[in-house]
C-alpha positions in Angstrom: 124.5 -33.1 149.1 121.3 -32.3 150.9 118.8 -29.7 149.6 120.0 -27.1 152.1 122.9 -25.1 150.7 126.3 -25.8 152.4 125.0 -28.3 154.9 125.4 -32.1 154.9 122.8 -34.5 155.9 123.3 -36.7 159.0 123.9 -39.8 156.7 126.5 -37.9 154.7 128.3 -36.9 157.9 128.3 -40.5 159.1 129.8 -41.6 155.8 132.6 -39.0 156.2 133.3 -40.4 159.7 133.4 -44.0 158.5 135.6 -43.3 155.4 139.1 -44.9 155.5 141.6 -44.5 152.8 142.9 -47.9 151.5 145.5 -48.5 148.8 145.2 -51.2 146.3 148.3 -53.3 147.4 147.8 -55.5 144.4 151.3 -55.7 142.9 153.8 -58.3 144.1 156.5 -55.7 144.7 154.2 -53.7 146.9 152.9 -56.9 148.8 156.3 -58.6 149.3 158.9 -55.9 149.4 157.4 -52.4 150.2 154.9 -53.3 152.9 157.3 -55.5 155.0 160.0 -52.8 154.6 157.8 -49.9 155.7 156.2 -51.9 158.5 159.6 -52.9 159.9 160.8 -49.3 159.6 157.7 -47.9 161.3 157.5 -50.5 164.1 161.2 -50.8 164.9 163.1 -47.8 163.8 160.9 -44.8 164.3 159.5 -43.5 167.6 155.7 -43.8 168.1 155.4 -40.1 168.9 156.7 -39.1 165.4 153.9 -37.8 163.3 153.7 -38.9 159.7 153.7 -35.3 158.5 156.9 -34.7 160.5 158.5 -37.7 158.8 157.5 -36.3 155.4 159.0 -32.9 156.3 162.2 -34.7 157.5 162.4 -36.3 154.1 162.5 -32.8 152.5 165.6 -31.9 154.6 168.0 -34.2 152.7 167.4 -32.9 149.2 167.4 -29.3 150.5 170.7 -29.9 152.3 172.2 -31.4 149.1 171.0 -28.4 147.2 172.6 -26.0 149.7 175.9 -27.9 149.5 175.9 -27.8 145.7 175.1 -24.2 145.7 177.9 -23.4 148.1 180.5 -25.5 146.2 179.4 -24.3 142.7 177.1 -21.2 142.8 176.8 -21.1 139.0 175.6 -24.7 138.9 178.1 -25.3 136.1 
């Protein structure tokens, strides 16, 4: 951090702009199974306009729907 309180230097701001998150991708399962699967899914099965956060939110819908069905069928969870 620069000497001024709460302000970043020009170099620090450039570093933030240049930062890119990268995963390791070192395991064979990740390299040969997961990456091809997710690339196929993202490139062929999902529309380009679908935001990643929307996809994550959509993934929450299925467990919640299952919980609602279970709650309806057995409210006491017995």
